[in-house]
Every structure is written in C-alpha cells, then in structure tokens.
A tleap script that builds the chain and sets N, CA, C and O, in Angstrom:
source leaprc.protein.ff14SB
mol = sequence {
  NMET ASN PRO HIE ALA ALA GLU GLU LEU VAL
  LYS ALA ILE ALA ALA GLU THR HIE ALA PRO
  VAL GLU THR VAL SER LYS MET VAL GLU GLU
  THR TRP ALA ALA TYR SER ASP GLY ALA ARG
  VAL MET ASP TYR LEU SER VAL LEU VAL ALA
  ARG ARG VAL ARG GLU ASN LEU ARG GLY ILE
  ARG LYS ASP ALA CHIE
}
set mol.1.N position { 0.722 -1.496 0.466 }
set mol.1.CA position { -0.090 0.191 0.415 }
set mol.1.C position { 0.551 1.198 -0.346 }
set mol.1.O position { 1.194 0.735 -1.287 }
set mol.2.N position { 0.575 2.311 -0.245 }
set mol.2.CA position { 1.273 3.056 -1.214 }
set mol.2.C position { 0.839 3.739 0.712 }
set mol.2.O position { 0.154 3.144 1.544 }
set mol.3.N position { 1.605 5.248 0.892 }
set mol.3.CA position { 1.836 5.760 2.005 }
set mol.3.C position { 0.553 6.509 2.007 }
set mol.3.O position { -0.340 6.237 2.809 }
set mol.4.N position { 0.434 7.618 0.959 }
set mol.4.CA position { -0.466 8.434 0.996 }
set mol.4.C position { -2.255 7.567 0.719 }
set mol.4.O position { -3.411 7.988 0.677 }
set mol.5.N position { -1.636 6.290 0.594 }
set mol.5.CA position { -3.248 5.169 0.140 }
set mol.5.C position { -3.637 5.294 1.448 }
set mol.5.O position { -4.731 5.808 1.679 }
set mol.6.N position { -2.409 4.633 3.029 }
set mol.6.CA position { -1.896 4.316 4.105 }
set mol.6.C position { -2.584 5.540 4.316 }
set mol.6.O position { -3.796 5.340 4.235 }
set mol.7.N position { -2.262 6.912 4.592 }
set mol.7.CA position { -2.769 8.165 5.656 }
set mol.7.C position { -4.022 7.546 5.245 }
set mol.7.O position { -4.144 6.582 6.000 }
set mol.8.N position { -4.947 7.580 4.511 }
set mol.8.CA position { -6.329 8.287 3.777 }
set mol.8.C position { -7.026 7.214 4.677 }
set mol.8.O position { -8.170 7.406 5.091 }
set mol.9.N position { -6.477 6.334 4.907 }
set mol.9.CA position { -7.033 4.911 5.418 }
set mol.9.C position { -7.387 5.067 6.675 }
set mol.9.O position { -8.483 5.126 7.232 }
set mol.10.N position { -5.974 5.140 7.150 }
set mol.10.CA position { -5.964 6.023 8.619 }
set mol.10.C position { -6.890 6.743 8.739 }
set mol.10.O position { -7.906 6.563 9.410 }
set mol.11.N position { -6.637 7.506 8.173 }
set mol.11.CA position { -7.442 9.241 8.832 }
set mol.11.C position { -9.447 8.693 8.722 }
set mol.11.O position { -10.335 8.830 9.563 }
set mol.12.N position { -9.481 8.174 7.524 }
set mol.12.CA position { -10.689 7.150 8.020 }
set mol.12.C position { -11.349 6.620 8.938 }
set mol.12.O position { -12.134 6.923 9.837 }
set mol.13.N position { -10.616 5.367 8.301 }
set mol.13.CA position { -11.104 4.226 10.449 }
set mol.13.C position { -10.748 5.548 11.357 }
set mol.13.O position { -11.713 5.963 11.999 }
set mol.14.N position { -10.024 5.980 11.451 }
set mol.14.CA position { -10.050 6.640 13.081 }
set mol.14.C position { -11.389 7.843 13.321 }
set mol.14.O position { -11.906 7.966 14.431 }
set mol.15.N position { -11.880 8.753 12.008 }
set mol.15.CA position { -12.896 9.107 11.942 }
set mol.15.C position { -14.599 8.008 12.381 }
set mol.15.O position { -15.437 8.138 13.273 }
set mol.16.N position { -14.468 7.129 11.376 }
set mol.16.CA position { -15.319 6.902 11.765 }
set mol.16.C position { -15.894 5.484 13.178 }
set mol.16.O position { -16.967 4.973 13.499 }
set mol.17.N position { -14.753 5.384 13.534 }
set mol.17.CA position { -14.885 4.581 15.156 }
set mol.17.C position { -14.261 5.522 16.059 }
set mol.17.O position { -13.887 5.103 17.155 }
set mol.18.N position { -14.029 7.238 15.622 }
set mol.18.CA position { -13.877 7.801 16.646 }
set mol.18.C position { -12.448 7.294 17.587 }
set mol.18.O position { -12.597 7.489 18.793 }
set mol.19.N position { -11.035 6.646 17.164 }
set mol.19.CA position { -10.076 5.878 17.529 }
set mol.19.C position { -9.173 7.366 17.574 }
set mol.19.O position { -9.461 8.516 17.245 }
set mol.20.N position { -8.363 6.948 17.953 }
set mol.20.CA position { -6.982 8.131 18.245 }
set mol.20.C position { -6.517 7.579 16.498 }
set mol.20.O position { -6.772 6.466 16.038 }
set mol.21.N position { -5.719 8.825 15.694 }
set mol.21.CA position { -4.998 7.942 13.895 }
set mol.21.C position { -4.083 7.613 14.554 }
set mol.21.O position { -3.705 6.790 13.720 }
set mol.22.N position { -2.846 7.447 15.893 }
set mol.22.CA position { -2.085 6.734 16.460 }
set mol.22.C position { -2.420 5.401 16.290 }
set mol.22.O position { -1.985 4.621 15.443 }
set mol.23.N position { -3.541 5.132 17.501 }
set mol.23.CA position { -4.014 3.513 17.095 }
set mol.23.C position { -4.393 2.843 16.354 }
set mol.23.O position { -4.310 1.653 16.661 }
set mol.24.N position { -5.007 3.169 15.003 }
set mol.24.CA position { -5.570 3.602 14.623 }
set mol.24.C position { -4.421 3.045 13.104 }
set mol.24.O position { -4.819 2.547 12.051 }
set mol.25.N position { -3.413 3.261 13.380 }
set mol.25.CA position { -1.617 3.524 12.405 }
set mol.25.C position { -1.880 2.304 12.675 }
set mol.25.O position { -2.426 1.351 12.119 }
set mol.26.N position { -1.166 2.628 14.049 }
set mol.26.CA position { -0.625 1.092 14.442 }
set mol.26.C position { -1.030 -0.477 14.122 }
set mol.26.O position { -0.308 -1.451 13.908 }
set mol.27.N position { -1.946 -0.390 14.154 }
set mol.27.CA position { -3.358 -1.759 13.481 }
set mol.27.C position { -2.686 -2.189 12.487 }
set mol.27.O position { -2.073 -3.171 12.067 }
set mol.28.N position { -3.102 -0.768 12.153 }
set mol.28.CA position { -3.294 -0.770 10.215 }
set mol.28.C position { -2.100 -1.483 9.844 }
set mol.28.O position { -2.336 -2.348 9.001 }
set mol.29.N position { -0.737 -1.394 10.244 }
set mol.29.CA position { 0.527 -1.319 10.237 }
set mol.29.C position { 1.057 -3.209 10.656 }
set mol.29.O position { 1.709 -3.983 9.955 }
set mol.30.N position { 0.339 -3.462 12.295 }
set mol.30.CA position { -0.011 -4.344 12.145 }
set mol.30.C position { -0.471 -5.839 11.638 }
set mol.30.O position { -0.045 -6.985 11.779 }
set mol.31.N position { -1.802 -5.068 10.831 }
set mol.31.CA position { -3.018 -6.006 9.996 }
set mol.31.C position { -2.591 -5.985 8.663 }
set mol.31.O position { -2.955 -6.730 7.753 }
set mol.32.N position { -1.449 -4.679 8.613 }
set mol.32.CA position { -0.869 -4.802 7.371 }
set mol.32.C position { 0.031 -5.994 7.399 }
set mol.32.O position { -0.195 -6.851 6.545 }
set mol.33.N position { 0.997 -6.188 8.222 }
set mol.33.CA position { 2.245 -6.538 7.965 }
set mol.33.C position { 1.545 -8.668 8.222 }
set mol.33.O position { 1.703 -9.562 7.391 }
set mol.34.N position { 0.947 -8.778 9.404 }
set mol.34.CA position { -0.050 -9.775 8.927 }
set mol.34.C position { -0.231 -10.832 7.890 }
set mol.34.O position { 0.261 -11.948 7.730 }
set mol.35.N position { -1.346 -9.908 7.056 }
set mol.35.CA position { -2.781 -10.718 6.047 }
set mol.35.C position { -1.392 -10.722 4.652 }
set mol.35.O position { -1.497 -11.505 3.708 }
set mol.36.N position { -0.196 -9.744 4.763 }
set mol.36.CA position { 0.696 -9.730 2.779 }
set mol.36.C position { 1.859 -10.630 3.259 }
set mol.36.O position { 2.779 -10.795 2.458 }
set mol.37.N position { 1.942 -11.324 4.650 }
set mol.37.CA position { 2.904 -12.408 4.836 }
set mol.37.C position { 2.589 -13.632 3.845 }
set mol.37.O position { 1.619 -14.248 4.287 }
set mol.38.N position { 3.050 -14.162 2.726 }
set mol.38.CA position { 2.677 -14.252 1.291 }
set mol.38.C position { 1.832 -14.649 0.924 }
set mol.38.O position { 1.733 -15.842 0.638 }
set mol.39.N position { 0.929 -13.820 0.797 }
set mol.39.CA position { 0.348 -12.841 0.023 }
set mol.39.C position { 0.243 -13.522 -0.944 }
set mol.39.O position { 0.937 -14.465 -0.563 }
set mol.40.N position { -0.268 -13.949 -2.460 }
set mol.40.CA position { -0.245 -14.116 -3.313 }
set mol.40.C position { -0.390 -12.904 -4.222 }
set mol.40.O position { 0.551 -12.374 -4.814 }
set mol.41.N position { -1.515 -12.562 -4.269 }
set mol.41.CA position { -3.163 -11.510 -4.852 }
set mol.41.C position { -2.233 -10.932 -3.597 }
set mol.41.O position { -1.562 -11.311 -2.637 }
set mol.42.N position { -2.766 -9.514 -4.433 }
set mol.42.CA position { -2.339 -8.058 -3.316 }
set mol.42.C position { -3.585 -7.000 -3.705 }
set mol.42.O position { -4.034 -6.146 -2.941 }
set mol.43.N position { -4.049 -7.271 -5.123 }
set mol.43.CA position { -5.813 -6.027 -5.052 }
set mol.43.C position { -6.602 -5.826 -4.023 }
set mol.43.O position { -6.928 -4.656 -3.825 }
set mol.44.N position { -6.955 -6.538 -3.394 }
set mol.44.CA position { -7.923 -6.501 -2.523 }
set mol.44.C position { -7.150 -6.323 -0.701 }
set mol.44.O position { -7.882 -5.497 -0.156 }
set mol.45.N position { -6.597 -6.542 -0.191 }
set mol.45.CA position { -5.502 -6.207 0.704 }
set mol.45.C position { -6.058 -5.262 1.353 }
set mol.45.O position { -6.329 -5.584 2.509 }
set mol.46.N position { -6.359 -4.126 1.039 }
set mol.46.CA position { -6.470 -2.852 1.748 }
set mol.46.C position { -7.611 -2.870 2.523 }
set mol.46.O position { -7.722 -2.722 3.740 }
set mol.47.N position { -8.814 -3.155 1.304 }
set mol.47.CA position { -9.705 -3.724 1.705 }
set mol.47.C position { -9.435 -4.479 3.256 }
set mol.47.O position { -9.408 -4.115 4.432 }
set mol.48.N position { -9.262 -5.722 2.503 }
set mol.48.CA position { -9.679 -7.347 3.986 }
set mol.48.C position { -9.322 -6.538 5.554 }
set mol.48.O position { -10.056 -6.276 6.507 }
set mol.49.N position { -7.810 -6.288 5.300 }
set mol.49.CA position { -7.218 -4.260 6.457 }
set mol.49.C position { -8.421 -3.946 6.936 }
set mol.49.O position { -9.253 -4.652 7.505 }
set mol.50.N position { -8.429 -3.076 6.715 }
set mol.50.CA position { -9.538 -1.830 6.785 }
set mol.50.C position { -9.884 -2.720 6.953 }
set mol.50.O position { -8.991 -3.229 7.630 }
set mol.51.N position { -11.004 -3.777 6.773 }
set mol.51.CA position { -12.568 -4.281 7.725 }
set mol.51.C position { -11.712 -4.911 9.550 }
set mol.51.O position { -12.072 -4.593 10.684 }
set mol.52.N position { -10.439 -5.936 9.087 }
set mol.52.CA position { -10.834 -5.823 10.304 }
set mol.52.C position { -10.107 -4.771 11.405 }
set mol.52.O position { -10.393 -4.695 12.600 }
set mol.53.N position { -9.228 -4.087 10.784 }
set mol.53.CA position { -8.956 -2.970 12.169 }
set mol.53.C position { -10.195 -1.862 12.356 }
set mol.53.O position { -10.205 -0.995 13.230 }
set mol.54.N position { -11.214 -2.066 11.372 }
set mol.54.CA position { -12.779 -1.623 12.517 }
set mol.54.C position { -12.876 -2.597 12.835 }
set mol.54.O position { -12.170 -2.573 13.843 }
set mol.55.N position { -13.396 -3.959 12.727 }
set mol.55.CA position { -13.593 -5.077 13.856 }
set mol.55.C position { -13.295 -5.283 14.530 }
set mol.55.O position { -14.111 -5.860 15.249 }
set mol.56.N position { -12.023 -5.124 15.067 }
set mol.56.CA position { -11.451 -4.940 16.336 }
set mol.56.C position { -11.573 -3.399 17.415 }
set mol.56.O position { -11.810 -3.078 18.580 }
set mol.57.N position { -11.230 -2.805 16.093 }
set mol.57.CA position { -11.847 -1.268 17.492 }
set mol.57.C position { -13.184 -1.095 17.839 }
set mol.57.O position { -13.335 -0.279 18.748 }
set mol.58.N position { -14.863 -1.930 17.127 }
set mol.58.CA position { -15.531 -2.173 17.538 }
set mol.58.C position { -15.703 -3.035 18.136 }
set mol.58.O position { -16.834 -3.249 18.572 }
set mol.59.N position { -14.578 -3.943 18.422 }
set mol.59.CA position { -14.990 -5.588 19.928 }
set mol.59.C position { -14.074 -4.289 21.139 }
set mol.59.O position { -14.360 -4.387 22.332 }
set mol.60.N position { -13.336 -3.496 20.831 }
set mol.60.CA position { -12.611 -3.062 22.271 }
set mol.60.C position { -13.547 -2.151 22.607 }
set mol.60.O position { -13.633 -1.972 23.822 }
set mol.61.N position { -14.615 -1.222 21.621 }
set mol.61.CA position { -15.388 -0.335 22.396 }
set mol.61.C position { -15.929 -1.859 23.071 }
set mol.61.O position { -15.410 -2.130 24.154 }
set mol.62.N position { -16.795 -2.736 22.591 }
set mol.62.CA position { -17.790 -3.191 23.286 }
set mol.62.C position { -16.899 -3.939 24.424 }
set mol.62.O position { -17.632 -4.064 25.405 }
set mol.63.N position { -15.812 -4.403 24.648 }
set mol.63.CA position { -15.179 -5.175 25.729 }
set mol.63.C position { -15.291 -3.991 27.169 }
set mol.63.O position { -15.354 -4.153 28.388 }
set mol.64.N position { -15.270 -2.467 26.022 }
set mol.64.CA position { -14.783 -1.004 27.166 }
set mol.64.C position { -16.011 -0.413 28.112 }
set mol.64.O position { -16.023 0.641 28.748 }
set mol.65.N position { -17.284 -1.666 27.975 }
set mol.65.CA position { -18.613 -0.586 28.516 }
set mol.65.C position { -19.095 -2.324 28.764 }
set mol.65.O position { -20.197 -2.598 29.240 }
savepdb mol mol.pdb
quit
C-alpha cells in the first residue's frame, strides 16, 4: 500500500470509529504485515485490512462498556 493511501485509510477509520489516529495507524501496520506475509494476490488486501481493523476497534469499544 502506498503511504498516501495508508494515511487516508487511517484517517478514515479513525474518523469513523472515533479512535486515536496513532492507535489506528499501528493496527493498520500490524494487520497489513500479518495479511501480506505470504500473500500472492494483493489487489484487495487494503479492503481486508480496513475491515479487520474496524472490527477490532468495534470489539475493543464493546469490551470497554
């Protein structure tokens, strides 16, 4: 993922979930690394990463309540 696309993805997820940009950025980096390791097709990886990060952030918010 190019840096500009990653930055835009992080900003969008942070705005949607009301999570700190730093937290979202770290989660995107970690999830990208995990998903891209050994991946042969990268076309939809950003979509899958975004989905997983959003789901993880929702899970954190539910656990906090």
